[in-house]
VOBA-1610 file (N, C-alpha, C; in pm, whole numbers, padded with zeros to 5 digits, always signed):
BEGIN
Asp+00450+00611+02515Asp+00434+00637+02403Asp+00362+00700+02313Gln+00465+00757+02257Gln+00363+00918+02172Gln+00273+00893+02043Gln+00360+00737+02019Gln+00229+00670+01871Gln+00123+00632+01905Arg+00113+00593+01998Arg-00009+00571+02097Arg-00076+00614+02116His-00103+00760+02092His-00154+00867+02125His-00262+00921+01991Lys-00203+00896+01904Lys-00211+00939+01728Lys-00331+00817+01719Ala-00442+00919+01630Ala-00497+00798+01515Ala-00444+00735+01408Thr-00493+00600+01513Thr-00441+00462+01394Thr-00515+00450+01304Tyr-00522+00378+01188Tyr-00585+00295+01095Tyr-00516+00230+01014Arg-00611+00111+00948Arg-00506+00005+00899Arg-00653-00024+00767Thr-00594-00039+00675Thr-00715-00086+00538Thr-00642-00230+00518Ala-00742-00285+00513Ala-00670-00390+00427Ala-00756-00500+00364Phe-00722-00566+00232Phe-00759-00583+00130Phe-00733-00712+00014Val-00779-00749-00057Val-00738-00859-00176Val-00748-00797-00318Val-00643-00794-00393Val-00653-00756-00504Val-00600-00850-00604Val-00678-00877-00745Val-00617-00930-00882Val-00544-00801-00937Pro-00422-00798-00937Pro-00354-00688-01036Pro-00361-00742-01203Ala-00409-00527-01245Ala-00383-00641-01371Ala-00271-00687-01454Ala-00237-00704-01551Ala-00160-00756-01622Ala-00044-00697-01643Thr+00072-00677-01631Thr+00206-00571-01639Thr+00165-00452-01537Ala+00142-00508-01403Ala+00086-00414-01311Ala+00206-00306-01253Ser+00126-00159-01274Ser+00231-00091-01236Ser+00146-00079-01048Asp+00120+00071-01072Asp+00043+00069-00871Asp-00068-00025-00864Val-00070-00096-00759Val-00188-00137-00740Val-00251-00088-00623Phe-00219-00015-00541Phe-00292+00068-00398Phe-00195+00204-00420Gln-00248+00325-00376Gln-00220+00421-00357Gln-00267+00525-00251Leu-00195+00558-00145Leu-00248+00615+00006Leu-00235+00755-00063Ile-00316+00834-00053Ile-00300+00998-00093Ile-00313+01067+00020Gly-00231+01170+00109Gly-00196+01235+00218Gly-00338+01323+00241Ser-00334+01415+00357Ser-00433+01473+00401Ser-00460+01645+00338Ala-00546+01687+00338Ala-00523+01828+00293Ala-00529+01886+00468Thr-00573+01810+00598Thr-00611+01846+00727Thr-00492+01795+00781Lys-00435+01674+00757Lys-00365+01616+00909Lys-00245+01554+00831Thr-00143+01511+00934Thr-00029+01429+00885Thr-00059+01339+00837Val-00013+01229+00779Val-00041+01053+00739Val+00103+01005+00763Glu+00144+00958+00854Glu+00237+00834+00888Glu+00197+00728+00802Ile+00272+00634+00773Ile+00258+00522+00686Ile+00324+00430+00809Thr+00323+00357+00848Thr+00393+00236+00982Thr+00440+00133+00982Gln+00333+00058+00849Gln+00363-00057+00793Gln+00264-00128+00754Ile+00349-00236+00629Ile+00287-00290+00511Ile+00322-00438+00511Ile+00228-00513+00507Ile+00203-00664+00522Ile+00135-00675+00393Ile+00239-00794+00314Ile+00202-00818+00209Ile+00206-00933+00176Ser+00103-01046+00101Ser+00150-01164+00105Ser+00082-01185-00027Gly+00091-01302-00128Gly+00006-01325-00211Gly+00056-01462-00325Thr-00021-01489-00421Thr-00042-01656-00460Thr-00011-01591-00640Gln-00004-01700-00712Gln-00018-01641-00863Gln+00057-01843-00888Thr-00009-01830-01004Thr-00027-02005-01088Thr+00085-02061-01055Thr+00191-02008-01074Thr+00316-02072-01056Thr+00412-02039-00935Gly+00412-02121-00829Gly+00479-02003-00713Gly+00676-01897-00729Gly+00639-01848-00708Gly+00826-01765-00728Gly+00829-01609-00627Leu+00955-01579-00733Leu+00965-01417-00660Leu+00909-01317-00743Val+00843-01225-00654Val+00781-01073-00700Val+00828-00926-00632Asp+00936-00911-00710Asp+00999-00720-00652Asp+00809-00620-00640Ile+00851-00594-00501Ile+00715-00483-00485Ile+00846-00406-00442Tyr+00756-00295-00512Tyr+00825-00104-00520Tyr+00738-00017-00398Ile+00776+00029-00308Ile+00697+00123-00272Ile+00731+00289-00301Lys+00670+00318-00354Lys+00745+00443-00416Lys+00631+00562-00325Lys+00750+00684-00329Lys+00721+00798-00258Lys+00632+00897-00397Arg+00548+00950-00393Arg+00505+00996-00482Arg+00452+01191-00442Ser+00497+01284-00598Ser+00426+01424-00502Ser+00364+01427-00642Thr+00273+01390-00647Thr+00149+01433-00724Thr+00139+01305-00727Ala-00051+01273-00716Ala-00159+01130-00694Ala-00153+01081-00875Asn-00182+00917-00843Asn-00211+00903-00981Asn-00346+00933-00989Thr-00337+00946-01158Thr-00504+00959-01241Thr-00518+00863-01302Gly-00624+00828-01343Gly-00731+00713-01430Gly-00733+00590-01366Gly-00729+00487-01459Gly-00720+00375-01394Gly-00825+00290-01363Thr-00869+00204-01336Thr-00978+00141-01297Thr-00966+00106-01111Ser-01048+00172-01020Ser-01000+00158-00858Ser-01107+00191-00807Thr-01078+00074-00695Thr-01186+00115-00568Thr-01145+00146-00439Ala-01200+00215-00349Ala-01137+00268-00260Ala-01154+00218-00126Ser-01068+00212-00122Ser-01005+00131+00011Ser-01121+00183+00182Thr-01084+00099+00275Thr-01234+00103+00364Thr-01069+00156+00465Ala-01037+00268+00525Ala-00976+00308+00677Ala-01056+00243+00756Val-01016+00148+00850Val-01095+00101+01000Val-00977+00171+01065Pro-01108+00256+01180Pro-01023+00278+01329Pro-01001+00219+01417Met-00813+00230+01470Met-00799+00105+01581Met-00857+00067+01721Ile-00870+00238+01718Ile-00987+00234+01795Ile-01106+00343+01747Ser-01234+00252+01796Ser-01342+00347+01724Ser-01386+00475+01752Thr-01364+00519+01884Thr-01384+00645+01923Thr-01286+00759+01856Asp-01189+00702+01753Asp-01088+00805+01660Asp-01178+00806+01515Ala-01181+00920+01504Ala-01259+01027+01388Ala-01234+00950+01260Ala-01284+00960+01143Ala-01255+00853+01038Ala-01137+00954+00959Ala-01074+00816+00916Ala-00940+00881+00830Ala-01000+00959+00689Thr-00854+01115+00715Thr-00879+01169+00633Thr-00792+01151+00494Ala-00694+01051+00493Ala-00639+00996+00379Ala-00713+00879+00299Val-00665+00898+00145Val-00817+00825+00088Val-00683+00760+00033Gly-00733+00571-00014Gly-00654+00491-00058Gly-00759+00438-00188Ala-00658+00388-00269Ala-00721+00390-00392Ala-00639+00151-00426Ile-00782+00082-00443Ile-00703+00005-00498Ile-00714-00037-00664Tyr-00654-00047-00673Tyr-00638-00068-00905Tyr-00655-00224-00939Thr-00726-00211-01034Thr-00798-00342-01113Thr-00695-00315-01244Val-00665-00185-01271Val-00638-00143-01413Val-00573-00020-01410Asn-00436-00052-01431Asn-00365+00037-01455Asn-00384+00199-01419Pro-00352+00302-01319Pro-00333+00459-01325Pro-00267+00484-01404Thr-00229+00595-01455Thr-00145+00675-01517Thr-00107+00744-01377Thr+00035+00679-01373Thr+00088+00723-01212Thr+00124+00850-01232Gly+00159+00860-01083Gly+00163+01070-01047Gly+00367+01027-01100Thr+00388+01138-01059Thr+00525+01177-01060Thr+00609+01101-00909Thr+00723+01039-00943Thr+00756+00956-00810Thr+00870+01061-00790Thr+00859+01086-00677Thr+00977+01125-00560Thr+01089+01033-00498Gly+01073+00925-00490Gly+01186+00806-00499Gly+01124+00663-00415Asp+01181+00602-00441Asp+01168+00443-00461Asp+01186+00444-00281Val+01095+00403-00182Val+01123+00405-00002Val+01118+00287+00026Ser+01113+00185-00093Ser+01174-00010-00004Ser+01095-00079-00137Ile+01246-00143-00164Ile+01235-00249-00267Ile+01192-00390-00246Ile+01101-00479-00233Ile+01216-00606-00157Ile+01027-00652-00232Thr+01160-00837-00232Thr+01157-00972-00321Thr+01087-01062-00209Ala+00942-01041-00256Ala+00845-01117-00161Ala+00812-01270-00259Ala+00892-01343-00169Ala+00808-01520-00225Ala+00690-01496-00196Phe+00608-01576-00348Phe+00464-01605-00320Phe+00459-01708-00364Gly+00339-01810-00264Gly+00352-01944-00338Gly+00228-01980-00481Ala+00202-02050-00489Ala+00113-02099-00610Ala-00002-02127-00520Thr-00095-02075-00646Thr-00259-02073-00602Thr-00326-02220-00524Thr-00239-02376-00568Thr-00294-02425-00475Thr-00194-02503-00347Ser-00115-02375-00384Ser-00028-02399-00209Ser-00116-02359-00083Thr-00028-02445+00019Thr-00097-02377+00155Thr+00051-02299+00269Asp+00095-02292+00122Asp+00208-02163+00200Asp+00159-02072+00196Asp+00171-01964+00277Asp+00136-01863+00312Asp+00262-01735+00369Asn+00335-01744+00269Asn+00498-01603+00278Asn+00453-01487+00322Ile+00468-01429+00400Ile+00450-01290+00440Ile+00563-01210+00424Ala+00540-01099+00358Ala+00619-00902+00362Ala+00561-00852+00429Val+00707-00867+00550Val+00652-00665+00617Val+00746-00577+00597Ile+00670-00511+00568Ile+00756-00340+00573Ile+00717-00283+00704Asp+00827-00238+00792Asp+00767-00131+00873Asp+00852-00039+00843Phe+00806+00129+00880Phe+00882+00200+00887Phe+00843+00282+01023Gly+00963+00375+01027Gly+00971+00502+01169Gly+01000+00343+01285Thr+01088+00272+01289Thr+01127+00168+01377Thr+01213+00230+01446Arg+01367+00308+01355Arg+01441+00331+01397Arg+01479+00499+01317Gly+01370+00538+01289Gly+01355+00710+01224Gly+01215+00686+01147Lys+01235+00826+01123Lys+01080+00851+01048Lys+01037+00763+01013Ala+00874+00778+01012Ala+00747+00702+00958Ala+00790+00750+00771Leu+00693+00675+00690Leu+00682+00741+00591Leu+00592+00816+00626Thr+00638+00958+00532Thr+00520+01079+00599Thr+00469+01163+00435Leu+00305+01156+00493Leu+00228+01244+00359Leu+00208+01355+00417Val+00255+01483+00345Val+00190+01613+00412Val+00125+01633+00330Gly-00012+01668+00307Gly-00065+01744+00191Gly-00163+01656+00122Val-00246+01670+00013Val-00272+01554-00076Val-00178+01589-00200Ala-00086+01665-00228Ala-00013+01664-00374Ala+00110+01528-00345Gln+00109+01443-00208Gln+00185+01353-00170Gln+00085+01254-00144Ala+00151+01087-00258Ala+00061+00989-00200Ala+00213+00851-00202Met+00162+00720-00174Met+00283+00620-00126Met+00180+00548-00257Ala+00257+00448-00271Ala+00249+00364-00405Ala+00282+00267-00361Ile+00220+00127-00402Ile+00240-00021-00388Ile+00230-00055-00525Asn+00384-00089-00558Asn+00404-00081-00745Asn+00465-00207-00753Leu+00380-00310-00877Leu+00457-00428-00942Leu+00555-00412-01046Asn+00613-00257-01064Asn+00680-00300-01172Asn+00690-00362-01288Ser+00525-00320-01344Ser+00514-00428-01454Ser+00470-00546-01489Val+00476-00639-01379Val+00501-00737-01402Val+00326-00837-01368Thr+00371-00944-01453Thr+00234-00976-01406Thr+00218-01054-01351Leu+00147-01078-01254Leu+00117-01190-01158Leu+00024-01310-01216Thr+00037-01361-01263Thr-00039-01439-01398Thr-00130-01509-01244Gly-00285-01524-01295Gly-00277-01615-01197Gly-00349-01585-01065Gly-00279-01488-00995Gly-00268-01504-00840Gly-00360-01367-00773Ser-00357-01337-00698Ser-00371-01193-00648Ser-00313-01168-00552Leu-00292-01043-00468Leu-00227-01003-00381Leu-00361-00991-00224Lys-00282-01048-00139Lys-00291-00965+00028Lys-00278-00901+00123Ile-00302-00746+00078Ile-00256-00613+00131Ile-00321-00601+00276Val-00183-00506+00333Val-00249-00434+00502Val-00176-00336+00512Val-00232-00207+00489Val-00136-00053+00476Val-00190-00026+00646Glu-00094+00005+00740Glu-00124+00093+00863Glu-00041+00189+00835Phe-00169+00337+00898Phe-00149+00443+00896Phe-00165+00554+01023Leu-00116+00666+01106Leu-00130+00710+01166Leu-00195+00816+01116Glu-00267+00924+01172Glu-00300+01043+01133Glu-00307+01196+01223Tyr-00248+01289+01231Tyr-00250+01372+01339Tyr-00223+01522+01288
//
């Protein structure tokens, strides 16, 4: 399988989104490599459990502003070079970049913060076609909450991507 020979990375984090959250995460493409996003895993909690719409957006320009922390891209094999794609975790809404389009919209069931339930939403790209691909630093993928407030809660997110 050709995918097994490409450098593979995962970034995993917990984020408390801003009120009326827009982008909670952005992965910016690379100047030197093609970046394929193969899987996104999301779970979360909020004070009162309920449904939350999550948008996966492809952007032709990156976000600016907001308050963010760089995500750590961990190579799945330690001999792979450091990732060249750059991830940002937002706790204050950025000015969002130009949206090319929504590539996925899911409704996730988040439990109450006091619940022991952990509902997980998995988005797979590339299993029956091309993965979500970023070519150059002008392209980005964003995980967006569409101006919803996740009251008293947090998101657990894992993003897997390849570089070649």
